[in-house]
N, C-alpha and C positions, 0 to 999 in steps of 0.2 A: 269558361265562354264567358266572352265580353257583352255586357248588355247596355243597350241603348233604349231610353223611353222618352218619350215626348208627350208631354204634362201641357194640356191646354187649359189655361184657367179664364174664365170669364169673370171678371170684377166686377162689383156694384159700380154704377154709372159715377163716372168720373174719379175713381178709385185706384186706377191700374197705376198709374205712376206713384200714387203713396205706396202701394204695396210694396213694388219694387225697390221705392227710396228705403223703406222701413227696414226690408230684408237685406240690405247694404249696411246701413248704418247701425243697425243693431249687432251686426258683426256676422250674422247667421250666414250668409255667402260664404266670407272667409272661412269660417269655420267648416263648412260642409267640403269648400275646394280642397281645405288642408286633411281630410279624412282619409284613411288607408283605401285605396283602390277606386280613388275617384278620379278619373279620366278627364270630365268635362260636366260643368254645371253652368249652363248660360240661358239667361233670359232673353227673349226678343219680342218687340211689339209688334203688332200686326198694324200694317198700311191699310187694311179694310176696315176693321173694326177697334175703336178707341177704347173698347173695354176688354179686349183678349191680349192676352201674352201668352208665349210659346215657351215653356222649361224646356230645353235639351239636356237630360243626363246621360253619362256615360260612364261606367262602372266597369271593374276589371272582370268584376261576376256577380250573379245575383247574390252571392253569399255577401258580398261587398255592400250591396245595396240593402240587404235585409240589416245588417247591422247599422246603416247609416240612419234606418227610420228609427231606431232606438235609441239613437244619439238624444244628450239633454236639451239642444238647441232646437230640433224637431219638434220639441213642446212650443218653443216661442213660434216656430212658423204656423203651426196649426192655430194658435192665437191669432197672429195676423191674417192668417184665412179668414176666420171666423169674422173678423173686422171689415177684411176688405174685398172677400171674393164670393161670387153668388155660386159658381160650380165649377168643379174639375171633372177633365176627361184623360185617364192616361191610354198610352198606346203603347205597347213592345213592337221595338221595330225589329224586325228579323233581317240577319244580314243580305240574305239574298235580297231583300226590296233594294240594294244599292247593286245591285251586279248589272254589269252593262252587258 
């Protein structure tokens, strides 16, 4: 079953853009998007809070996402989070949340 996660990062003041820029320039975003089972991995900036960025992850399955968390580039991402991010909130999105 497909897995969708919404990860809300609250960056240290003034660090939101630097965090995402580093994820891109270090090749981490490309590496993640090329992983088996990755359907989407996209960052969105909040219009209301200059320190908030939302990551929407979509995976073919929870197993794919678990493998993702063990990839070498995830250690690089963790280092970036230590530098630029104050807090992280993760929400697992249920399929029925989108039912019309």
